[in-house]
VEXDREN-2710 file (C-alpha; in Angstrom, 1 decimal):
% VEXDREN-2710
k/r/px/py/pz
1/UNK/163.6/-63.4/91.0
2/UNK/161.8/-65.4/93.7
3/UNK/160.8/-62.5/95.2
4/UNK/159.7/-60.6/92.0
5/UNK/157.5/-63.7/91.1
6/UNK/156.1/-63.8/94.8
7/UNK/155.0/-60.4/94.7
8/UNK/153.4/-61.0/90.9
9/UNK/151.6/-64.0/92.2
10/UNK/150.2/-62.1/95.2
11/UNK/149.4/-58.8/93.3
12/UNK/147.2/-61.1/90.4
13/UNK/145.7/-63.2/93.2
14/UNK/147.4/-66.1/91.3
15/UNK/147.6/-68.8/93.9
16/UNK/146.2/-68.8/97.4
17/UNK/147.4/-70.3/100.6
18/UNK/147.3/-73.8/101.2
19/UNK/146.4/-74.4/97.2
20/UNK/147.1/-77.7/95.2
21/UNK/148.9/-76.5/92.4
22/UNK/149.6/-78.6/89.5
23/UNK/152.8/-77.6/87.2
24/UNK/152.7/-78.4/83.5
25/UNK/156.2/-79.5/83.1
26/UNK/157.9/-79.8/79.9
27/UNK/161.3/-80.0/80.7
28/UNK/162.4/-76.5/79.2
29/UNK/163.8/-74.0/81.3
30/UNK/160.6/-72.0/81.8
31/UNK/158.7/-75.0/83.2
32/UNK/162.0/-75.9/85.2
33/UNK/162.2/-72.5/86.7
34/UNK/158.7/-72.4/87.6
35/UNK/158.6/-75.9/89.4
36/UNK/161.5/-74.9/91.2
37/UNK/160.1/-71.5/92.6
38/UNK/156.8/-73.0/93.6
39/UNK/158.5/-75.7/95.6
40/UNK/160.2/-72.7/97.4
41/UNK/157.2/-71.3/98.1
42/UNK/155.3/-74.2/99.2
43/UNK/156.5/-74.0/102.7
44/UNK/155.5/-70.3/103.4
45/UNK/152.1/-70.5/101.4
46/UNK/151.3/-74.1/102.5
47/UNK/151.3/-75.4/98.9
48/UNK/150.9/-78.7/97.7
49/UNK/152.8/-78.8/94.5
50/UNK/152.8/-81.8/91.6
51/UNK/154.2/-81.8/88.3
52/UNK/152.4/-83.0/84.9
53/UNK/154.0/-84.1/81.6
54/UNK/152.3/-84.8/78.4
55/UNK/154.4/-86.9/76.0
56/UNK/154.2/-85.7/72.2
57/UNK/156.1/-88.4/70.9
58/UNK/156.8/-86.0/68.1
59/UNK/160.7/-86.2/68.6
60/UNK/161.2/-90.1/68.8
61/UNK/163.4/-90.7/71.7
62/UNK/164.0/-87.4/72.6
63/UNK/160.1/-87.2/73.7
64/UNK/160.5/-90.0/76.2
65/UNK/163.9/-88.7/77.5
66/UNK/162.0/-85.2/77.9
67/UNK/159.5/-87.6/80.1
68/UNK/162.3/-89.2/82.3
69/UNK/164.1/-86.0/82.7
70/UNK/160.4/-84.4/84.2
71/UNK/160.0/-87.6/86.2
72/UNK/162.8/-87.7/87.9
73/UNK/163.4/-83.4/88.1
74/UNK/159.8/-84.0/90.1
75/UNK/160.8/-86.9/92.2
76/UNK/164.1/-85.1/93.2
77/UNK/161.7/-82.4/94.4
78/UNK/159.4/-84.6/96.6
79/UNK/156.5/-83.9/94.1
80/UNK/154.2/-86.0/92.6
81/UNK/154.3/-86.9/88.9
82/UNK/151.5/-87.4/86.3
83/UNK/152.1/-87.9/82.6
84/UNK/150.5/-89.2/79.8
85/UNK/151.6/-90.0/76.0
86/UNK/149.5/-88.9/72.4
87/UNK/149.1/-92.4/72.2
88/UNK/148.4/-92.5/68.0
89/UNK/145.6/-89.8/68.3
90/UNK/145.2/-88.6/65.0
91/UNK/144.9/-84.9/64.1
92/UNK/141.4/-84.3/62.7
93/UNK/141.0/-82.3/59.2
94/UNK/141.7/-78.9/59.1
95/UNK/143.6/-78.5/62.3
96/UNK/147.0/-77.3/62.3
97/UNK/149.7/-80.0/64.2
98/UNK/150.6/-77.1/66.6
99/UNK/147.1/-76.2/67.9
100/UNK/146.1/-80.0/67.9
101/UNK/149.2/-80.8/70.4
102/UNK/148.1/-77.8/72.4
103/UNK/144.6/-78.8/72.8
104/UNK/145.4/-82.6/73.8
105/UNK/148.0/-81.0/76.2
106/UNK/145.3/-79.0/78.0
107/UNK/143.1/-81.7/77.9
108/UNK/145.5/-83.7/79.8
109/UNK/146.0/-81.1/82.1
110/UNK/142.3/-80.5/83.0
111/UNK/141.6/-84.2/83.5
112/UNK/144.8/-84.7/85.8
113/UNK/144.2/-81.6/87.6
114/UNK/140.3/-82.8/88.3
115/UNK/141.7/-86.2/89.1
116/UNK/144.2/-84.9/91.7
117/UNK/141.9/-82.3/93.2
118/UNK/144.1/-79.3/92.2
119/UNK/143.0/-75.7/92.6
120/UNK/145.2/-74.3/89.8
121/UNK/147.7/-75.5/87.0
122/UNK/150.5/-73.2/86.3
123/UNK/152.2/-72.7/83.2
124/UNK/155.6/-71.3/82.2
125/UNK/154.6/-68.6/79.9
126/UNK/157.2/-65.8/80.4
127/UNK/157.8/-62.0/79.1
128/UNK/159.0/-62.9/75.8
129/UNK/156.4/-65.4/75.2
130/UNK/154.1/-62.6/75.7
131/UNK/155.6/-60.5/73.5
132/UNK/155.6/-63.1/70.7
133/UNK/151.7/-63.7/71.4
134/UNK/151.1/-60.1/70.7
135/UNK/153.4/-59.7/67.6
136/UNK/151.7/-63.0/66.2
137/UNK/148.1/-61.7/66.5
138/UNK/148.9/-58.3/65.2
139/UNK/150.4/-60.4/62.2
140/UNK/147.3/-62.3/61.9
141/UNK/145.2/-59.3/62.2
142/UNK/143.8/-60.0/65.7
143/UNK/141.7/-57.3/67.4
144/UNK/142.2/-56.2/71.0
145/UNK/141.1/-59.5/72.2
146/UNK/144.2/-61.1/70.5
147/UNK/146.3/-57.6/71.3
148/UNK/145.9/-58.3/74.9
149/UNK/148.1/-61.5/74.7
150/UNK/147.7/-64.0/77.1
151/UNK/146.0/-63.3/80.6
152/UNK/147.6/-64.0/84.3
153/UNK/144.7/-66.3/85.0
154/UNK/142.2/-68.1/82.8
155/UNK/139.1/-69.6/83.6
156/UNK/140.1/-69.5/87.3
157/UNK/142.3/-72.2/86.9
158/UNK/145.2/-71.8/84.4
159/UNK/147.9/-69.3/86.1
160/UNK/151.2/-68.0/84.7
161/UNK/153.3/-66.5/87.5
162/UNK/156.3/-66.0/85.2
163/UNK/154.5/-63.5/83.2
164/UNK/156.8/-60.5/84.2
165/UNK/160.1/-62.7/84.0
166/UNK/162.5/-62.5/81.1
167/UNK/163.8/-65.7/79.5
168/UNK/167.5/-64.3/80.4
169/UNK/166.2/-63.9/84.2
170/UNK/165.2/-67.8/83.8
171/UNK/168.5/-69.2/82.6
172/UNK/170.6/-66.9/84.9
173/UNK/168.4/-68.2/88.0
174/UNK/168.6/-71.9/87.1
175/UNK/172.4/-71.7/86.2
176/UNK/172.8/-70.2/89.7
177/UNK/170.9/-72.8/91.1
178/UNK/172.9/-75.5/89.3
179/UNK/169.5/-76.7/87.7
180/UNK/169.7/-78.6/84.1
181/UNK/166.9/-78.3/81.6
182/UNK/166.2/-80.0/78.1
183/UNK/166.4/-78.3/75.0
184/UNK/163.9/-78.8/72.2
185/UNK/165.3/-78.5/68.9
186/UNK/162.1/-78.2/67.3
187/UNK/162.1/-74.7/68.6
188/UNK/164.8/-73.7/66.2
189/UNK/162.9/-74.5/63.2
190/UNK/161.5/-71.8/61.4
191/UNK/158.9/-73.9/60.0
192/UNK/156.7/-72.4/62.5
193/UNK/155.1/-68.8/62.4
194/UNK/156.0/-68.4/66.2
195/UNK/159.5/-69.5/65.8
196/UNK/160.2/-66.9/63.3
197/UNK/158.9/-64.4/65.3
198/UNK/161.2/-65.4/68.2
199/UNK/164.1/-65.9/66.3
200/UNK/163.9/-63.3/63.4
201/UNK/161.5/-60.3/64.3
202/UNK/162.2/-59.9/67.9
203/UNK/166.1/-59.7/67.7
204/UNK/165.6/-57.2/64.8
205/UNK/163.6/-55.3/66.7
206/UNK/165.6/-55.0/69.6
207/UNK/168.6/-54.4/67.7
208/UNK/167.0/-51.8/65.2
209/UNK/164.4/-50.3/67.1
210/UNK/163.8/-51.1/70.7
211/UNK/166.2/-53.0/73.0
212/UNK/162.9/-53.3/75.6
213/UNK/161.0/-54.6/73.0
214/UNK/159.6/-57.4/75.1
215/UNK/158.6/-55.2/78.1
216/UNK/157.1/-52.7/75.4
217/UNK/155.1/-55.2/73.8
218/UNK/153.9/-56.5/77.7
219/UNK/152.9/-53.2/78.5
220/UNK/150.9/-52.8/75.5
221/UNK/149.0/-55.8/76.0
222/UNK/148.0/-55.1/79.6
223/UNK/146.7/-51.7/77.8
224/UNK/144.9/-53.6/75.6
225/UNK/143.7/-55.9/78.3
226/UNK/142.0/-53.1/80.5
227/UNK/140.5/-51.8/77.3
228/UNK/139.6/-55.2/76.2
229/UNK/137.9/-55.5/79.6
230/UNK/135.8/-52.5/79.3
231/UNK/134.5/-53.2/75.7
232/UNK/133.6/-56.8/76.6
233/UNK/131.5/-55.3/79.6
234/UNK/129.7/-52.7/77.4
235/UNK/129.1/-55.7/74.7
236/UNK/127.7/-58.1/77.3
237/UNK/125.3/-55.7/78.1
238/UNK/124.1/-54.6/74.9
239/UNK/123.6/-58.4/74.2
240/UNK/121.5/-58.5/77.4
241/UNK/119.3/-55.6/76.5
242/UNK/118.7/-56.6/72.9
243/UNK/119.4/-60.4/72.4
244/UNK/116.7/-63.0/72.4
245/UNK/118.2/-66.7/72.9
246/UNK/114.9/-68.9/71.6
247/UNK/114.4/-72.4/72.5
248/UNK/115.4/-74.1/69.5
249/UNK/119.1/-72.7/70.0
250/UNK/118.6/-69.8/67.5
251/UNK/119.6/-66.0/68.6
252/UNK/117.5/-62.9/67.5
253/UNK/118.3/-59.4/67.7
254/UNK/116.5/-56.1/66.4
255/UNK/118.1/-54.3/63.4
256/UNK/117.7/-51.0/64.6
257/UNK/119.2/-51.5/68.1
258/UNK/122.2/-53.4/66.3
259/UNK/122.7/-50.5/63.9
260/UNK/122.4/-47.9/66.6
261/UNK/125.3/-49.4/68.4
262/UNK/128.8/-47.6/68.0
263/UNK/130.8/-49.9/65.5
264/UNK/133.1/-51.1/67.7
265/UNK/130.5/-52.6/69.9
266/UNK/128.3/-54.0/66.8
267/UNK/131.5/-55.8/65.8
268/UNK/132.2/-57.3/69.1
269/UNK/128.5/-58.3/69.7
270/UNK/128.5/-59.8/66.1
271/UNK/131.8/-61.7/66.7
272/UNK/130.5/-62.9/70.0
273/UNK/127.1/-64.2/68.5
274/UNK/128.7/-66.2/66.1
275/UNK/131.5/-67.5/68.1
276/UNK/128.8/-68.5/70.4
277/UNK/127.8/-71.3/68.1
278/UNK/131.3/-72.5/67.4
279/UNK/132.5/-75.9/69.2
280/UNK/136.3/-75.6/70.3
281/UNK/137.6/-77.4/67.2
282/UNK/136.2/-74.4/65.2
283/UNK/137.3/-71.5/67.3
284/UNK/140.9/-73.2/66.9
285/UNK/140.4/-73.5/63.2
286/UNK/139.7/-69.9/62.8
287/UNK/136.2/-69.5/64.3
288/UNK/134.4/-66.1/63.5
289/UNK/137.0/-63.7/61.4
290/UNK/136.5/-60.1/60.6
291/UNK/135.4/-61.0/57.0
292/UNK/132.4/-63.3/58.5
293/UNK/131.6/-60.1/61.1
294/UNK/131.4/-57.9/58.3
295/UNK/129.3/-60.0/56.5
296/UNK/126.5/-59.9/59.6
297/UNK/126.7/-56.2/59.5
298/UNK/126.0/-56.1/55.7
299/UNK/122.9/-58.3/56.2
300/UNK/121.8/-55.8/58.7
301/UNK/122.6/-52.6/56.9
302/UNK/121.5/-53.1/53.3
303/UNK/120.1/-56.6/52.6
304/UNK/116.4/-56.9/52.0
305/UNK/114.3/-59.3/54.1
306/UNK/114.5/-62.8/53.6
307/UNK/118.1/-62.4/52.8
308/UNK/120.2/-65.2/53.9
309/UNK/124.3/-65.5/54.3
310/UNK/126.2/-68.7/55.1
311/UNK/128.8/-68.4/58.3
312/UNK/131.5/-70.6/59.8
313/UNK/130.3/-74.0/61.4
314/UNK/126.8/-74.9/59.6
315/UNK/125.9/-71.2/60.7
316/UNK/123.3/-69.4/59.0
317/UNK/121.8/-65.6/59.5
318/UNK/118.9/-64.1/57.9
319/UNK/117.3/-61.0/57.9
320/UNK/113.4/-61.3/58.5
321/UNK/111.9/-57.6/58.5
322/UNK/113.1/-55.7/61.6
323/UNK/115.2/-58.3/63.0
324/UNK/118.1/-60.7/62.3
325/UNK/118.0/-64.5/63.1
326/UNK/121.2/-66.7/63.5
327/UNK/121.2/-70.4/63.7
328/UNK/122.9/-73.6/63.1
329/UNK/121.5/-74.9/59.8
330/UNK/118.5/-73.5/57.8
331/UNK/115.5/-74.6/60.3
332/UNK/112.5/-73.3/58.6
333/UNK/109.3/-75.2/59.5
334/UNK/108.1/-76.6/56.3
335/UNK/106.2/-79.7/57.4
336/UNK/102.3/-79.4/56.2
337/UNK/99.6/-80.5/59.0
338/UNK/95.9/-80.9/58.8
339/UNK/93.3/-81.8/61.2
340/UNK/89.4/-82.3/61.0
341/UNK/87.4/-79.9/63.6
342/UNK/84.9/-81.6/65.4
343/UNK/82.5/-79.4/67.7
344/UNK/82.4/-79.5/70.5
345/UNK/86.0/-80.6/71.1
346/UNK/89.4/-80.2/71.7
347/UNK/92.1/-80.3/69.2
348/UNK/96.2/-80.4/69.8
349/UNK/98.2/-79.4/66.6
350/UNK/101.1/-81.9/67.2
351/UNK/103.3/-79.8/65.1
352/UNK/103.2/-76.8/67.1
353/UNK/102.0/-77.9/70.5
354/UNK/99.0/-75.6/70.5
355/UNK/95.8/-76.9/71.9
356/UNK/92.3/-75.4/70.7
357/UNK/88.9/-75.5/71.8
358/UNK/86.0/-75.6/69.6
359/UNK/82.4/-75.0/71.1
360/UNK/78.4/-73.8/69.4
361/UNK/77.4/-70.8/71.4
362/UNK/74.7/-68.1/70.6
363/UNK/75.3/-64.5/70.0
364/UNK/74.9/-63.9/73.7
365/UNK/78.0/-65.6/74.0
366/UNK/79.9/-63.2/71.8
367/UNK/82.8/-60.9/73.5
368/UNK/84.7/-58.9/71.2
369/UNK/86.9/-57.6/74.4
370/UNK/88.1/-61.1/75.2
371/UNK/91.3/-61.8/73.3
372/UNK/91.5/-65.5/74.3
373/UNK/88.6/-66.3/72.0
374/UNK/87.4/-65.7/68.3
375/UNK/83.8/-66.0/67.3
376/UNK/82.4/-67.0/63.8
377/UNK/79.2/-67.3/62.2
378/UNK/78.5/-71.2/62.2
379/UNK/75.8/-70.9/59.7
380/UNK/78.1/-69.4/57.0
381/UNK/80.6/-71.9/56.9
382/UNK/80.9/-74.4/54.2
383/UNK/81.7/-77.7/55.7
384/UNK/84.2/-79.7/56.3
385/UNK/86.4/-77.5/58.3
386/UNK/90.1/-78.3/58.5
387/UNK/92.4/-76.6/61.0
388/UNK/96.0/-76.8/59.2
389/UNK/98.5/-74.6/58.2
390/UNK/98.9/-72.4/54.9
391/UNK/99.2/-73.6/51.5
392/UNK/100.2/-72.5/48.0
393/UNK/97.6/-70.0/46.9
394/UNK/95.2/-69.8/49.9
395/UNK/93.2/-66.9/50.0
396/UNK/90.7/-65.1/52.6
397/UNK/88.3/-62.2/52.7
398/UNK/89.9/-59.8/55.1
399/UNK/87.2/-58.5/57.7
400/UNK/85.6/-55.3/56.3
401/UNK/86.6/-56.0/52.6
402/UNK/85.0/-56.9/49.4
403/UNK/87.3/-58.9/47.8
404/UNK/89.8/-61.9/48.5
405/UNK/93.6/-61.4/49.4
406/UNK/96.0/-64.0/49.3
407/UNK/97.5/-65.3/52.7
408/UNK/100.8/-64.6/51.8
409/UNK/100.6/-61.0/50.9
410/UNK/98.4/-60.8/54.4
411/UNK/101.5/-62.4/55.9
412/UNK/103.8/-59.5/54.3
413/UNK/101.6/-56.9/55.3
414/UNK/101.8/-58.1/58.9
415/UNK/105.7/-58.5/58.7
416/UNK/105.3/-62.5/59.8
417/UNK/108.4/-63.4/60.0
418/UNK/109.1/-66.2/57.2
419/UNK/110.4/-68.8/59.9
420/UNK/107.0/-69.3/61.8
421/UNK/104.7/-68.4/58.9
422/UNK/104.2/-72.3/58.1
423/UNK/103.6/-72.7/62.0
424/UNK/100.3/-70.4/62.0
425/UNK/97.4/-72.3/62.4
426/UNK/94.4/-71.3/60.3
427/UNK/90.6/-72.7/59.7
428/UNK/89.7/-73.3/55.9
429/UNK/86.0/-74.8/54.9
430/UNK/85.0/-75.7/51.6
431/UNK/85.4/-72.2/50.1
432/UNK/88.2/-70.6/51.5
433/UNK/90.3/-69.9/54.8
434/UNK/87.5/-68.3/57.1
435/UNK/90.4/-67.6/59.9
436/UNK/94.1/-66.9/60.7
437/UNK/95.5/-67.5/64.1
438/UNK/96.1/-63.8/65.0
439/UNK/94.0/-62.0/62.4
440/UNK/90.0/-61.3/62.5
441/UNK/87.8/-64.0/61.2
442/UNK/87.2/-63.8/57.1
443/UNK/84.4/-61.0/56.3
444/UNK/82.1/-64.0/55.1
445/UNK/81.9/-65.6/58.2
446/UNK/82.0/-62.6/60.8
447/UNK/79.4/-62.1/63.3
448/UNK/76.6/-60.1/62.1
449/UNK/73.0/-59.2/63.2
450/UNK/71.6/-61.9/61.2
451/UNK/73.9/-64.4/63.2
452/UNK/72.2/-67.2/65.1
453/UNK/74.7/-70.0/65.6
454/UNK/78.6/-69.1/66.9
455/UNK/81.5/-71.1/66.2
456/UNK/83.5/-70.4/69.4
457/UNK/87.4/-70.8/69.1
458/UNK/89.4/-70.6/72.3
459/UNK/92.5/-72.1/74.0
460/UNK/92.7/-74.9/76.4
461/UNK/93.8/-72.6/79.0
462/UNK/90.9/-70.2/78.7
463/UNK/87.6/-72.3/77.9
464/UNK/85.0/-70.2/76.4
465/UNK/81.8/-69.5/78.0
466/UNK/79.3/-71.9/76.8
467/UNK/76.2/-71.1/75.3
468/UNK/73.0/-73.0/75.2
469/UNK/73.8/-74.4/72.0
470/UNK/76.8/-76.0/73.3
471/UNK/74.9/-79.6/74.2
472/UNK/74.6/-80.8/70.2
473/UNK/77.8/-82.4/68.7
474/UNK/78.5/-81.7/65.1
475/UNK/81.5/-83.3/63.0
476/UNK/82.4/-80.7/60.5
477/UNK/85.0/-83.0/59.0
END
């Protein structure tokens, strides 16, 4: 068995020569065998091996006896030993006891590994554990990522040298070495689904269907692992091509590009997007389920613009014309702002961070090819003038038209997303809106042959050319 495990370690690059390896030692046969094997390999590979035990305090005195056993075993091998107890930590609402214990155990292992300077943390999962994991994920409706089971190495830190070794091989090895181990009677309880899979389902499958079911399931897991890796790479590429990650933490992607993906990639992309908003506790409690992935698909496929859906972890997604925006919470900009305009001068819109320059010029300063500035007929403006965001009922006379239209309808015509409409700066005088950022000026104040004075609007990064009338300062507020 030693040679078999050593070969598996080398083939999968689990442990490098001279690594410092921390063994997760529970006291059960798997972890005891793992510690013994790594101590045997320590000399040839130049390894430094230590053991770490987490006391869940779930079995009264037996839990303390497990810790004492592990300490004595590590010391008998001359290995450093670290331990920590649960210490009355309270399980968060919505967590299962099993997942809570697992999280606390892994937190302890990571912290201990960092403090001791470990290169790897060795876990005792074996062939039977892999078979159980595959069946559990199948029962729960897992996709390729779940059916791949656990991996030989995870996060470049956790390694599983016993993955191809069966439970019977481990026990025979320990008996031949005269090494005892602890028995956890809670593993015989049918209260946990994993125990029922191990004690009832797998024996039934062995007896009635396939005597080598554990090896078969492990082989299936390897197939799913390779195929999952391929789909993951394709998904990462699709996300790199189409996803936009905004400064506010939201993610958006074009509907057409999303719907053009094969369904498998589309589902994987949706799941990955949703889980990118989840913290570890939410993933442990279910994360993004197939139902949520399908909801995001339906939002893209058939929902009208403006539709919102609620998703796990206080995440919401909405359809905004030709794109989907996913964010934590509904964060539409709704605060009103309004600033009086002074000529000439600079105005900073604090709510948007936008800086605007206002100057007075002549028709000679008009340059319609300069996209960095806008020119209005100053003498046709009815004072006062405000730089603000939209208000209910705002109207403007579009350039080239006789009548007025609602600003709301102009935004819809341009397919401006709802989430940004309240951030768009516009100018209004005492009669109506005369200019909207990104739009041509209103017909009423547009430049004409009769224009004598020009209001020039620019940004601070590209000041407009000053005309002869710029020396005069006038307060339009």
